[in-house]
N, C-alpha and C positions, 0 to 999 in steps of 0.2 A: 718401591711401587706400593707396597702394602700400607706404608705410612700415609700416603695420599688418601687411601680409602678410609682409614681410621679417622683422619682429620675431617674428611667430608662428612662422615657419619656423626662425629661429635658436633660439627657445625649445624647439621640438620636437627639434632637433638636440642641444641641451643635455640634454634629458630622455632622449634615446636614449643619450647618453654616461653618464648616471646609471644607466640601466637595465642597462648592461653590468657593474655591480657585482653579483656573485653574491648577496650577502646581501639585496639589495632585490628580492625575488621579486614584490612588488606592482607595482613599476615595470616589471618585465619583462612582466607580464600587461597593464598599461595600454598599453605600447608595442606589444605584439602586437595588442591590440584596435584601436589607432589605425592600425596598418599594414594590417590586414585591411580596415578601413573605407576608408582612402585608396586601397588597391588596387582595391576595388570601385568607388569613384567614378571613378578613372582608367579602368577598364575600361568603365564606362557611357559616359564621355565619348568614349572611342575608338570604341565600337560604335555609339552613337547620337549622332553628332556633331550632327545636326539637332535632337535633343531639347534640347540645351543652348544653342540660339540665344537671345541676349538675356541670358544669364548674364554677370555682370561677370567680366572677365578681368584678369589682372595684366600688361597690355601695357607698362606703364611700368617694370616691373621688368626689368632686362636679363636676357636668356636665360642669360648666363654664370653669373648668380647661382644659378639653379636647377640648372645642371649641377654647379657647385662644391658646392652644398648636398647634392644627392643623392649625389655622390661621397663626401663626408664621411660621410654616413649609412651608405652601403654599407661604407666603410672601417672605421667604428666597429664595426659588427656582425660584419664579417668578421674583424677583429682579435680579437674576443671568441670567435670560433669558433661564433657563433650562426647556423648555416647556413640555417635556414628564414627568418630575418629577412634574411639576405644575399640570398637569392633574392627575397623580397618587395620589398625596396628596389631591387633591380636591375630587377625588373619595373615598379615604379612609375616609375623613371627611363626605362626603355625606352618605356613607354606614353606618358609625357610627351613624349618626343622624337618618337614617331610622331604623336601628336595635333598637335604644333606644326608638323610638316612637312606635314600634310594640311589644316591649318586655312587657309581663305582669308585673305589679308591685307586689311586695311582700307586704303582709299586715304587718303593723308596730306593 
């Protein structure tokens, strides 16, 4: 199951890289929509941590993967000078770190 999450995140990162090509306006709009949606999900997860009890998590995926992936996404949009997306992906990364640090650990 975790491999599906990793492949999806890598595909999204690849799509973000494609969206930095100025001629592909449609890709920029799709990326913007995905970013806003993911930012909203992360904010809800952070604000209503108890709301998401029982939702499947990606605990088997190492946390370093998420940090590297979000860092690459931030770097891609920052290198393109796409500042609104840079802020969006930085917030997604920050919200993820905050959620992870506040989330109770399961006993092994």
